[in-house]
All heavy atoms as an XYZ file, in Angstrom:
885
protein
N       0.832     -1.187      0.000
C       0.000      0.000      0.000
C       0.876      1.249      0.000
O       2.023      1.205      0.396
C      -0.911      0.011      1.223
C      -1.977     -1.048      1.217
C      -2.894     -0.926      2.413
O      -2.503     -0.426      3.458
N      -4.119     -1.412      2.250
N       0.279      2.335     -0.431
C       0.969      3.610     -0.405
C       1.175      4.033      1.040
O       0.277      3.911      1.876
C       0.173      4.681     -1.163
C       0.807      6.059     -0.989
C       0.082      4.326     -2.632
N       2.346      4.541      1.323
C       2.651      5.088      2.632
C       3.118      6.530      2.493
O       3.847      6.861      1.555
C       3.732      4.265      3.333
C       3.276      2.887      3.776
C       4.331      2.162      4.565
O       5.412      1.885      4.045
N       4.038      1.859      5.820
N       2.695      7.356      3.420
C       3.062      8.756      3.445
C       3.739      9.050      4.773
O       3.183      8.753      5.830
C       1.831      9.654      3.284
C       1.024      9.454      1.996
C      -0.290     10.226      2.075
C       1.831      9.915      0.794
N       4.917      9.616      4.707
C       5.690      9.901      5.903
C       6.081     11.369      5.905
O       6.877     11.807      5.063
C       6.945      9.018      5.993
C       7.718      9.331      7.272
C       6.564      7.544      5.958
N       5.524     12.113      6.847
C       5.815     13.532      6.979
C       6.943     13.744      7.984
O       7.043     13.026      8.977
C       4.572     14.299      7.448
C       3.372     14.194      6.515
C       2.427     13.051      6.856
O       2.809     12.185      7.667
O       1.302     13.029      6.315
N       7.741     14.753      7.734
C       8.829     15.080      8.635
C       9.182     16.554      8.496
O       8.728     17.228      7.579
C      10.057     14.211      8.354
O      10.562     14.438      7.050
N       9.996     17.030      9.412
C      10.507     18.387      9.332
C       9.877     19.385     10.276
O      10.327     20.530     10.345
N       8.851     18.980     10.987
C       8.214     19.890     11.919
C       9.067     20.131     13.141
O      10.113     19.512     13.339
N       8.608     21.052     13.965
C       9.329     21.373     15.175
C       8.819     22.643     15.798
O       7.773     23.169     15.421
N       9.570     23.132     16.746
C       9.253     24.367     17.451
C      10.058     25.504     16.847
O      11.284     25.408     16.710
C       9.572     24.223     18.937
C       9.413     25.463     19.808
C       7.956     25.902     19.845
C       9.927     25.178     21.212
N       9.371     26.572     16.492
C      10.031     27.710     15.877
C       9.402     28.998     16.398
O       8.222     29.024     16.753
C       9.934     27.625     14.337
C       8.493     27.748     13.874
C      10.818     28.669     13.671
N      10.186     30.048     16.454
C       9.678     31.348     16.887
C       8.889     32.024     15.778
O       9.100     31.751     14.594
C      10.836     32.245     17.308
C      11.591     31.764     18.533
C      12.682     32.723     18.951
O      12.907     33.756     18.321
N      13.370     32.386     20.023
N       7.967     32.899     16.137
C       7.271     33.672     15.113
C       8.260     34.376     14.193
O       9.267     34.926     14.633
C       6.448     34.673     15.918
C       6.219     33.987     17.229
C       7.488     33.214     17.492
N       7.949     34.346     12.909
C       8.840     34.911     11.912
C       9.877     33.947     11.384
O      10.568     34.255     10.401
N       9.979     32.794     12.001
C      10.945     31.806     11.582
C      10.463     30.972     10.412
O       9.390     31.200      9.850
N      11.266     29.979     10.064
C      10.991     29.144      8.905
C      11.170     27.674      9.221
O      11.964     27.297     10.096
C      11.926     29.503      7.744
O      11.747     30.842      7.320
N      10.435     26.863      8.508
C      10.579     25.418      8.548
C      10.357     24.873      7.150
O       9.629     25.468      6.356
C       9.574     24.767      9.501
C       9.811     24.879     10.999
C       8.601     24.336     11.753
C      11.068     24.119     11.411
N      10.956     23.734      6.883
C      10.716     23.038      5.628
C      10.233     21.632      5.936
O      10.960     20.842      6.540
C      11.977     22.969      4.771
C      11.715     22.411      3.371
C      12.998     22.223      2.597
N      12.746     21.850      1.217
C      13.673     21.449      0.358
N      14.934     21.371      0.746
N      13.355     21.134     -0.878
N       9.025     21.339      5.524
C       8.440     20.035      5.728
C       8.666     19.153      4.506
O       8.697     19.641      3.378
C       6.939     20.140      5.996
C       6.494     21.102      7.102
C       4.987     21.012      7.293
C       7.223     20.821      8.398
N       8.800     17.877      4.755
C       8.952     16.911      3.685
C       7.911     15.819      3.829
O       7.537     15.448      4.936
C      10.349     16.277      3.708
O      11.354     17.236      3.493
N       7.470     15.312      2.716
C       6.548     14.186      2.685
C       7.079     13.183      1.685
O       7.136     13.476      0.481
C       5.144     14.635      2.299
S       3.996     13.283      1.959
N       7.457     12.033      2.182
C       7.943     10.963      1.336
C       6.820      9.969      1.103
O       6.199      9.489      2.051
C       9.141     10.278      1.970
N       6.574      9.664     -0.144
C       5.484      8.772     -0.519
C       6.023      7.563     -1.261
O       6.868      7.691     -2.149
C       4.461      9.496     -1.388
N       5.518      6.425     -0.893
C       5.842      5.213     -1.619
C       4.830      4.996     -2.732
O       3.736      5.567     -2.721
C       5.855      4.006     -0.684
O       4.568      3.762     -0.143
N       5.185      4.183     -3.695
C       4.265      3.876     -4.764
C       4.532      4.670     -6.024
O       4.951      5.825     -5.972
N       4.239      4.075     -7.140
C       4.528      4.697     -8.424
C       3.511      5.743     -8.851
O       3.761      6.482     -9.803
C       4.615      3.614     -9.502
O       3.384      2.914     -9.627
N       2.379      5.842     -8.171
C       1.348      6.785     -8.570
C       1.690      8.220     -8.209
O       1.071      9.154     -8.721
C      -0.016      6.427     -7.948
C       0.033      6.545     -6.426
C      -0.454      5.045     -8.383
C      -1.322      6.404     -5.763
N       2.647      8.418     -7.336
C       2.945      9.760     -6.859
C       3.264     10.729     -7.989
O       2.752     11.847     -8.027
C       4.104      9.714     -5.865
C       4.535     11.064     -5.383
C       3.889     11.671     -4.326
C       5.588     11.732     -5.995
C       4.286     12.927     -3.874
C       5.990     12.978     -5.559
C       5.334     13.574     -4.499
N       4.099     10.323     -8.889
C       4.621     11.230     -9.896
C       3.577     11.717    -10.894
O       3.798     12.726    -11.569
C       5.784     10.576    -10.651
O       5.349      9.436    -11.371
N       2.458     11.031    -11.000
C       1.435     11.420    -11.960
C       0.173     11.949    -11.290
O      -0.862     12.100    -11.935
C       1.076     10.255    -12.893
C       0.561      9.056    -12.107
C       2.285      9.864    -13.739
C       0.030      7.936    -12.977
N       0.260     12.249    -10.032
C      -0.882     12.759     -9.286
C      -0.561     14.076     -8.604
O       0.584     14.341     -8.250
C      -1.331     11.750     -8.240
C      -2.192     10.646     -8.803
O      -3.410     10.786     -8.901
N      -1.564      9.551     -9.184
N      -1.588     14.866     -8.427
C      -1.452     16.077     -7.636
C      -1.218     15.714     -6.173
O      -1.586     14.635     -5.719
C      -2.696     16.943     -7.772
N      -0.637     16.646     -5.441
C      -0.328     16.409     -4.039
C      -0.572     17.685     -3.257
O      -0.549     18.786     -3.826
C       1.120     15.950     -3.899
C       1.416     15.200     -2.621
S       0.542     13.612     -2.575
C       0.836     13.151     -0.875
N      -0.815     17.535     -1.980
C      -1.090     18.707     -1.168
C      -0.636     18.548      0.262
O      -0.281     17.459      0.718
N      -0.652     19.676      0.952
C      -0.400     19.720      2.381
C      -1.655     20.193      3.097
O      -2.282     21.178      2.695
C       0.756     20.661      2.713
C       2.112     20.078      2.453
C       2.884     20.248      1.348
C       2.849     19.231      3.340
N       4.061     19.558      1.479
C       4.068     18.925      2.698
C       2.610     18.703      4.611
C       5.039     18.114      3.280
C       3.568     17.890      5.192
C       4.770     17.606      4.529
N      -1.997     19.486      4.142
C      -3.111     19.832      5.007
C      -2.592     20.133      6.403
O      -1.503     19.690      6.780
C      -4.111     18.678      5.100
C      -4.772     18.295      3.794
C      -4.096     17.546      2.840
C      -6.087     18.670      3.536
C      -4.708     17.175      1.653
C      -6.709     18.305      2.353
C      -6.013     17.558      1.419
O      -6.628     17.190      0.242
N      -3.387     20.842      7.159
C      -3.042     21.035      8.560
C      -4.306     21.011      9.407
O      -5.395     21.337      8.934
C      -2.284     22.339      8.780
C      -3.098     23.609      8.561
C      -2.209     24.834      8.713
N      -2.953     26.073      8.549
C      -2.394     27.268      8.482
N      -1.072     27.400      8.563
N      -3.148     28.347      8.336
N      -4.126     20.614     10.639
C      -5.227     20.590     11.582
C      -4.736     21.104     12.927
O      -3.836     20.528     13.531
C      -5.810     19.188     11.731
C      -7.068     19.152     12.573
C      -7.832     17.857     12.427
O      -7.272     16.824     12.092
N      -9.127     17.915     12.675
N      -5.339     22.176     13.358
C      -5.035     22.762     14.645
C      -6.096     22.347     15.656
O      -7.221     22.001     15.275
C      -4.984     24.283     14.534
N      -5.767     22.379     16.939
C      -6.765     22.031     17.953
C      -8.020     22.876     17.827
O      -7.950     24.102     17.709
C      -6.034     22.319     19.269
C      -4.591     22.156     18.934
C      -4.457     22.684     17.538
N      -9.162     22.212     17.815
C     -10.428     22.909     17.715
C     -10.807     23.359     16.326
O     -11.839     24.025     16.161
N     -10.017     23.029     15.338
C     -10.300     23.434     13.972
C     -10.383     22.226     13.052
O      -9.834     21.164     13.342
C      -9.223     24.389     13.455
C      -9.191     25.743     14.136
C      -8.196     26.664     13.455
C      -8.204     28.051     14.048
N      -7.254     28.945     13.344
N     -11.069     22.412     11.942
C     -11.136     21.371     10.927
C      -9.828     21.307     10.148
O      -9.095     22.290     10.048
C     -12.295     21.629      9.968
C     -13.679     21.516     10.589
C     -14.782     21.690      9.572
O     -14.569     22.248      8.488
N     -15.966     21.217      9.901
N      -9.567     20.149      9.607
C      -8.410     20.002      8.743
C      -8.625     20.814      7.475
O      -9.713     20.811      6.888
C      -8.198     18.523      8.402
C      -6.967     18.246      7.563
C      -6.708     16.751      7.482
N      -7.852     16.036      6.969
C      -8.240     14.838      7.392
N      -7.553     14.224      8.345
N      -9.293     14.250      6.850
N      -7.606     21.517      7.059
C      -7.716     22.357      5.883
C      -6.546     22.124      4.939
O      -5.427     21.852      5.363
C      -7.762     23.844      6.266
C      -6.513     24.345      6.971
C      -6.500     25.848      7.190
O      -7.191     26.574      6.445
O      -5.796     26.305      8.115
N      -6.831     22.253      3.666
C      -5.796     22.190      2.652
C      -5.126     23.554      2.564
O      -5.793     24.560      2.319
C      -6.398     21.807      1.298
C      -5.435     21.730      0.109
C      -4.472     20.559      0.267
C      -6.212     21.610     -1.200
N      -3.826     23.580      2.746
C      -3.114     24.853      2.713
C      -2.341     25.060      1.422
O      -2.067     26.206      1.046
C      -2.171     25.012      3.926
C      -2.972     25.002      5.218
C      -1.105     23.922      3.955
N      -1.986     23.991      0.747
C      -1.227     24.114     -0.490
C      -1.394     22.864     -1.323
O      -1.537     21.766     -0.787
C       0.261     24.363     -0.205
N      -1.372     23.021     -2.634
C      -1.485     21.889     -3.538
C      -0.602     22.119     -4.749
O      -0.339     23.258     -5.134
C      -2.936     21.681     -3.977
N      -0.177     21.028     -5.344
C       0.672     21.107     -6.528
C       0.294     19.976     -7.468
O       0.087     18.839     -7.050
C       2.171     21.056     -6.140
C       3.058     21.260     -7.366
C       2.512     19.768     -5.401
C       4.519     21.509     -7.020
N       0.185     20.289     -8.740
C      -0.128     19.272     -9.732
C       1.125     18.513    -10.116
O       2.244     18.871     -9.743
C      -0.745     19.892    -10.988
O       0.253     20.672    -11.669
C      -1.930     20.782    -10.634
N       0.932     17.459    -10.890
C       2.080     16.687    -11.347
C       3.006     17.523    -12.220
O       4.206     17.253    -12.289
C       1.614     15.451    -12.118
O       0.833     15.810    -13.245
N       2.449     18.538    -12.870
C       3.234     19.406    -13.725
C       3.825     20.615    -13.035
O       4.545     21.399    -13.666
N       3.514     20.802    -11.753
C       4.113     21.880    -10.997
C       3.246     23.096    -10.763
O       3.705     24.064    -10.138
N       2.018     23.093    -11.227
C       1.110     24.199    -10.945
C       0.712     24.169     -9.475
O       0.433     23.105     -8.923
C      -0.124     24.108    -11.830
O      -1.024     25.162    -11.559
N       0.673     25.330     -8.830
C       0.430     25.396     -7.393
C      -0.778     26.240     -7.055
O      -1.206     27.105     -7.823
C       1.653     25.957     -6.656
O       1.930     27.281     -7.131
C       2.875     25.080     -6.884
N      -1.313     25.991     -5.872
C      -2.411     26.765     -5.335
C      -2.272     26.790     -3.821
O      -1.799     25.825     -3.222
C      -3.754     26.171     -5.743
C      -4.902     27.131     -5.531
O      -4.720     28.343     -5.536
N      -6.104     26.592     -5.354
N      -2.714     27.895     -3.205
C      -2.537     28.084     -1.777
C      -3.789     28.635     -1.136
O      -4.541     29.389     -1.749
C      -1.386     29.056     -1.496
C      -0.054     28.606     -2.040
C       0.364     28.994     -3.305
C       0.778     27.791     -1.282
C       1.586     28.575     -3.808
C       1.998     27.368     -1.779
C       2.395     27.764     -3.042
O       3.607     27.342     -3.533
N      -3.973     28.272      0.110
C      -5.004     28.919      0.905
C      -4.622     30.372      1.142
O      -3.442     30.715      1.229
C      -5.181     28.194      2.238
N      -5.628     31.223      1.245
C      -5.359     32.644      1.436
C      -4.506     32.909      2.679
O      -3.697     33.837      2.699
C      -6.669     33.421      1.546
C      -7.407     33.514      0.224
O      -6.783     33.315     -0.834
O      -8.620     33.804      0.254
N      -4.675     32.095      3.687
C      -3.981     32.313      4.941
C      -2.469     32.121      4.851
O      -1.733     32.596      5.714
C      -4.546     31.392      6.025
O      -4.415     30.030      5.648
N      -2.008     31.433      3.808
C      -0.577     31.154      3.705
C       0.052     31.728      2.443
O       1.270     31.612      2.260
C      -0.291     29.641      3.779
C      -0.919     29.037      5.025
C      -0.781     28.926      2.520
N      -0.731     32.349      1.591
C      -0.190     32.910      0.358
C       0.910     33.921      0.657
O       0.779     34.766      1.525
C      -1.293     33.578     -0.460
C      -2.181     32.611     -1.212
C      -3.218     33.346     -2.046
C      -4.077     32.375     -2.834
N      -5.129     33.064     -3.615
N       1.972     33.804     -0.097
C       3.102     34.690      0.082
C       4.079     34.249      1.137
O       5.175     34.813      1.235
N       3.703     33.265      1.928
C       4.569     32.784      3.000
C       5.009     31.338      2.810
O       6.122     30.983      3.189
C       3.870     32.922      4.355
C       3.486     34.347      4.704
C       2.979     34.452      6.143
N       1.766     33.670      6.352
C       1.675     32.646      7.196
N       2.732     32.274      7.919
N       0.529     31.991      7.333
N       4.135     30.515      2.252
C       4.424     29.102      2.069
C       4.650     28.803      0.594
O       4.023     29.412     -0.281
C       3.267     28.228      2.554
C       3.057     28.204      4.044
C       3.730     29.075      4.890
C       2.170     27.292      4.593
C       3.522     29.051      6.261
C       1.954     27.255      5.960
C       2.625     28.126      6.794
N       5.517     27.844      0.329
C       5.773     27.393     -1.030
C       5.782     25.874     -1.069
O       6.541     25.238     -0.336
C       7.114     27.928     -1.551
O       7.137     29.357     -1.500
C       7.325     27.490     -2.999
N       4.950     25.305     -1.911
C       4.926     23.866     -2.091
C       5.732     23.512     -3.332
O       5.708     24.231     -4.335
C       3.478     23.338     -2.197
C       3.454     21.804     -2.187
C       2.763     23.900     -3.406
C       2.048     21.214     -2.087
N       6.450     22.425     -3.259
C       7.223     21.946     -4.391
C       7.271     20.427     -4.343
O       6.878     19.809     -3.347
C       8.635     22.539     -4.391
O       9.343     22.161     -3.228
N       7.744     19.834     -5.418
C       7.824     18.383     -5.451
C       9.033     17.936     -6.238
O       9.516     18.632     -7.137
C       6.543     17.773     -6.042
C       6.313     18.073     -7.517
C       4.898     17.685     -7.944
N       4.644     16.256     -7.793
C       3.433     15.712     -7.716
N       2.358     16.488     -7.772
N       3.301     14.402     -7.585
N       9.497     16.761     -5.888
C      10.565     16.105     -6.606
C      10.035     14.725     -6.960
O      10.054     13.813     -6.137
C      11.826     16.017     -5.757
C      13.014     15.476     -6.526
O      12.819     14.763     -7.522
O      14.163     15.766     -6.121
N       9.546     14.590     -8.169
C       8.915     13.340     -8.561
C       9.886     12.167     -8.567
O       9.497     11.032     -8.289
C       8.271     13.489     -9.943
C       7.057     14.386     -9.918
O       6.433     14.581     -8.876
N       6.706     14.935    -11.072
N      11.134     12.439     -8.881
C      12.129     11.379     -8.887
C      12.328     10.785     -7.502
O      12.694      9.622     -7.362
C      13.448     11.895     -9.437
N      12.090     11.596     -6.475
C      12.244     11.148     -5.098
C      10.916     10.822     -4.426
O      10.894     10.475     -3.251
C      12.971     12.208     -4.276
C      14.389     12.489     -4.735
C      15.038     13.536     -3.860
C      16.468     13.801     -4.288
N      17.119     14.837     -3.453
N       9.823     10.947     -5.167
C       8.491     10.739     -4.595
C       8.296     11.561     -3.327
O       7.795     11.076     -2.310
C       8.250      9.257     -4.296
C       7.983      8.444     -5.543
O       7.798      8.977     -6.633
N       7.957      7.123     -5.382
N       8.688     12.807     -3.402
C       8.673     13.671     -2.234
C       8.051     15.023     -2.567
O       8.316     15.586     -3.627
C      10.092     13.877     -1.692
O      10.667     12.607     -1.360
C      10.079     14.743     -0.446
N       7.242     15.517     -1.652
C       6.685     16.851     -1.757
C       7.146     17.652     -0.548
O       7.274     17.112      0.555
C       5.149     16.819     -1.877
C       4.511     16.207     -0.636
C       4.594     18.204     -2.158
N       7.400     18.931     -0.762
C       7.931     19.786      0.279
C       6.997     20.957      0.544
O       6.220     21.371     -0.313
C       9.298     20.349     -0.122
C      10.309     19.293     -0.497
C      10.499     18.932     -1.825
C      11.078     18.667      0.478
C      11.430     17.964     -2.175
C      12.011     17.703      0.140
C      12.185     17.357     -1.184
O      13.113     16.397     -1.527
N       7.106     21.492      1.731
C       6.415     22.727      2.068
C       7.396     23.631      2.786
O       7.762     23.370      3.935
C       5.189     22.465      2.947
C       4.324     23.692      3.236
C       3.650     24.186      1.950
C       3.272     23.395      4.293
N       7.828     24.667      2.100
C       8.681     25.672      2.705
C       7.793     26.705      3.373
O       6.963     27.333      2.715
C       9.562     26.332      1.649
C      10.468     27.435      2.190
C      11.523     26.915      3.120
O      12.192     25.921      2.815
N      11.688     27.552      4.270
N       7.960     26.885      4.658
C       7.133     27.790      5.433
C       8.002     28.910      5.978
O       8.904     28.665      6.781
C       6.429     27.045      6.571
C       5.621     25.842      6.104
S       4.664     25.082      7.446
C       5.996     24.554      8.518
N       7.721     30.115      5.546
C       8.444     31.291      5.999
C       7.502     32.231      6.737
O       6.285     32.131      6.620
C       9.077     32.018      4.813
C      10.082     31.185      4.065
O      10.799     30.380      4.645
N      10.146     31.385      2.744
N       8.084     33.146      7.462
C       7.306     34.142      8.212
C       6.211     33.485      9.031
O       5.054     33.910      9.020
C       6.717     35.179      7.251
O       7.731     35.828      6.513
N       6.574     32.465      9.746
C       5.590     31.685     10.483
C       4.927     32.501     11.585
O       5.561     33.343     12.227
C       6.245     30.444     11.069
C       6.492     29.323     10.049
C       7.503     28.328     10.582
C       5.172     28.626      9.707
N       3.661     32.218     11.775
C       2.842     32.882     12.768
C       2.330     31.860     13.778
O       2.215     30.674     13.457
C       1.648     33.568     12.105
C       2.001     34.552     11.005
C       0.746     35.080     10.333
C       1.075     36.049      9.217
N      -0.160     36.553      8.552
N       1.989     32.298     14.972
C       1.429     31.349     15.947
C       0.211     30.600     15.421
O       0.021     29.424     15.765
C       1.061     32.249     17.133
C       2.046     33.361     17.063
C       2.229     33.619     15.586
N      -0.587     31.233     14.590
C      -1.762     30.572     14.048
C      -1.437     29.481     13.034
O      -2.332     28.751     12.594
C      -2.735     31.588     13.424
C      -2.083     32.539     12.440
C      -1.723     33.874     13.060
O      -1.170     33.888     14.178
O      -1.995     34.915     12.427
N      -0.178     29.364     12.651
C       0.248     28.259     11.803
C       0.467     26.978     12.600
O       0.708     25.923     12.001
C       1.536     28.609     11.059
C       1.356     29.752     10.072
O       0.321     29.788      9.378
O       2.262     30.600      9.990
N       0.410     27.071     13.898
C       0.603     25.901     14.740
C      -0.455     24.848     14.438
O      -1.653     25.120     14.506
C       0.551     26.292     16.220
O       1.644     27.169     16.521
C       0.653     25.062     17.113
N      -0.007     23.659     14.105
C      -0.916     22.585     13.719
C      -0.107     21.335     13.445
O       1.125     21.371     13.378
C      -1.718     22.962     12.469
N      -0.816     20.239     13.278
C      -0.210     19.040     12.732
C      -0.390     19.087     11.222
O      -1.499     19.280     10.732
C      -0.839     17.760     13.305
C      -0.192     16.525     12.686
C      -0.682     17.726     14.821
N       0.687     18.907     10.500
C       0.674     18.995      9.053
C       0.751     17.605      8.434
O       1.574     16.784      8.834
C       1.841     19.854      8.562
C       1.619     21.329      8.780
C       1.676     21.867     10.066
C       1.340     22.178      7.719
C       1.454     23.216     10.278
C       1.123     23.529      7.924
C       1.181     24.045      9.200
O       0.965     25.394      9.410
N      -0.113     17.376      7.464
C      -0.198     16.108      6.769
C      -0.074     16.326      5.270
O      -0.472     17.369      4.755
C      -1.548     15.428      7.010
C      -1.902     15.168      8.451
C      -2.550     16.134      9.211
C      -1.615     13.946      9.041
C      -2.892     15.890     10.528
C      -1.961     13.694     10.358
C      -2.599     14.668     11.098
O      -2.950     14.430     12.401
N       0.412     15.333      4.584
C       0.370     15.369      3.135
C      -0.678     14.384      2.628
O      -0.935     13.349      3.236
C       1.743     15.074      2.507
S       2.477     13.479      2.935
N      -1.298     14.741      1.529
C      -2.319     13.928      0.889
C      -2.658     14.620     -0.420
O      -2.435     15.824     -0.562
C      -3.566     13.797      1.767
C      -4.114     12.384      1.815
O      -5.138     12.082      1.209
N      -3.425     11.511      2.531
N      -3.214     13.907     -1.375
C      -3.612     14.586     -2.601
C      -4.813     15.491     -2.363
O      -5.536     15.341     -1.373
C      -3.965     13.432     -3.544
C      -4.350     12.311     -2.639
C      -3.446     12.452     -1.438
N      -5.053     16.435     -3.250
C      -6.275     17.230     -3.171
C      -7.505     16.341     -3.197
O      -7.454     15.205     -3.673
C      -6.203     18.131     -4.411
C      -4.743     18.216     -4.724
C      -4.196     16.865     -4.366
N      -8.605     16.868     -2.706
C      -9.804     16.071     -2.505
C     -10.319     15.406     -3.775
O     -10.897     14.324     -3.717
C     -10.908     16.936     -1.894
C     -12.039     16.154     -1.272
C     -12.967     17.064     -0.499
C     -14.049     16.270      0.215
N     -14.928     17.164      1.006
N     -10.110     16.019     -4.917
C     -10.593     15.452     -6.163
C      -9.755     14.321     -6.723
O     -10.160     13.681     -7.700
N      -8.621     14.061     -6.126
C      -7.749     13.008     -6.615
C      -8.318     11.639     -6.290
O      -9.028     11.460     -5.297
C      -6.353     13.155     -6.018
O      -5.750     14.364     -6.434
N      -7.973     10.668     -7.099
C      -8.565      9.341     -6.969
C      -8.221      8.656     -5.658
O      -9.000      7.833     -5.175
C      -8.135      8.467     -8.148
O      -6.732      8.291     -8.169
N      -7.073      8.965     -5.082
C      -6.667      8.287     -3.857
C      -6.670      9.194     -2.641
O      -6.070      8.881     -1.619
C      -5.294      7.622     -4.028
C      -4.163      8.534     -4.407
C      -3.984      9.184     -5.601
C      -3.051      8.897     -3.590
N      -2.838      9.922     -5.573
C      -2.235      9.754     -4.357
C      -2.657      8.566     -2.291
C      -1.047     10.297     -3.854
C      -1.479      9.097     -1.789
C      -0.690      9.956     -2.577
N      -7.383     10.305     -2.729
C      -7.516     11.183     -1.579
C      -8.104     10.426     -0.391
O      -9.103      9.718     -0.514
C      -8.416     12.377     -1.899
C      -8.841     13.128     -0.660
C      -7.961     14.003     -0.025
C     -10.102     12.936     -0.098
C      -8.334     14.677      1.127
C     -10.476     13.613      1.051
C      -9.596     14.483      1.663
O      -9.967     15.149      2.804
N      -7.489     10.593      0.758
C      -7.998     10.007      1.980
C      -7.778      8.524      2.151
O      -8.132      7.972      3.196
N      -7.212      7.878      1.160
C      -6.978      6.443      1.279
C      -5.844      6.127      2.250
O      -5.844      5.078      2.894
C      -6.664      5.834     -0.083
C      -7.870      5.777     -0.995
O      -9.000      5.979     -0.514
O      -7.683      5.521     -2.202
N      -4.890      7.014      2.324
C      -3.725      6.811      3.166
C      -3.388      8.110      3.875
O      -3.318      9.167      3.252
C      -2.515      6.351      2.337
C      -2.828      5.223      1.383
C      -3.108      5.477      0.049
C      -2.854      3.911      1.829
C      -3.406      4.450     -0.829
C      -3.148      2.873      0.956
C      -3.423      3.149     -0.367
O      -3.724      2.121     -1.237
N      -3.185      8.014      5.169
C      -2.765      9.161      5.971
C      -1.532      8.788      6.773
O      -1.477      7.721      7.377
C      -3.871      9.610      6.923
C      -5.039     10.247      6.235
C      -6.210      9.664      5.895
C      -5.130     11.610      5.807
N      -7.038     10.569      5.284
C      -6.404     11.766      5.212
C      -4.275     12.710      5.860
C      -6.839     12.988      4.687
C      -4.700     13.916      5.330
C      -5.971     14.043      4.759
N      -0.562      9.673      6.763
C       0.600      9.486      7.608
C       0.319      9.956      9.017
O      -0.808     10.328      9.364
N       1.347      9.953      9.839
C       1.205     10.393     11.221
C       1.198     11.910     11.358
O       0.804     12.432     12.390
C       2.331      9.804     12.073
C       2.282      8.292     12.185
C       1.011      7.812     12.850
O       0.650      8.262     13.941
N       0.315      6.890     12.192
N       1.626     12.594     10.321
C       1.712     14.036     10.373
C       2.972     14.487     11.093
O       3.669     13.702     11.729
N       3.249     15.767     10.989
C       4.381     16.346     11.688
C       3.923     17.624     12.381
O       3.232     18.453     11.794
C       5.566     16.599     10.727
O       6.704     17.053     11.458
C       5.218     17.606      9.639
N       4.280     17.750     13.638
C       3.826     18.865     14.453
C       4.653     20.109     14.191
O       5.883     20.079     14.241
C       3.914     18.502     15.937
C       3.556     19.645     16.883
C       2.085     19.967     16.882
O       1.250     19.070     17.035
N       1.752     21.242     16.725
N       3.966     21.200     13.915
C       4.592     22.514     13.790
C       4.051     23.387     14.906
O       2.837     23.572     15.021
C       4.305     23.152     12.422
C       4.795     24.602     12.389
C       4.957     22.340     11.311
N       4.942     23.904     15.712
C       4.559     24.784     16.800
C       5.301     26.099     16.653
O       6.535     26.121     16.617
C       4.870     24.162     18.166
O       4.200     22.907     18.288
C       4.432     25.086     19.293
N       4.551     27.176     16.557
C       5.122     28.510     16.410
C       4.825     29.272     17.691
O       3.670     29.592     17.982
C       4.552     29.248     15.201
C       5.260     30.593     15.021
C       4.696     28.399     13.941
N       5.851     29.548     18.446
C       5.679     30.172     19.747
C       6.937     30.925     20.132
O       8.053     30.518     19.802
C       5.363     29.119     20.808
O       5.276     29.694     22.098
N       6.744     32.020     20.833
C       7.865     32.788     21.338
C       8.306     32.316     22.715
O       9.307     32.761     23.243
C       7.514     34.275     21.388
O       6.404     34.498     22.246
């Protein structure tokens, strides 16, 4: 089965940066769109960034200009560069394809915790 492994989270001060990685097994990765989701306590999980197999990107308004999603298909890996972090970015971050993708929600990793605090 496909496995998704998120990493790169941690504790960072406001204004700082983190780079998250998501390693995916399986050959379907390179031909499918991919995204990053986050879920904070008391909030619903939300898609914050998505990238197509060809590299087209889209972002939630809350992270535009601060986050950048990218992918390396040869490595079956998607990244999320997070700059100018705010306390409200604190959440567990997960990778998964956008909701319209054929395998959305079929596999979830453990996520990686991002905590932004002074």
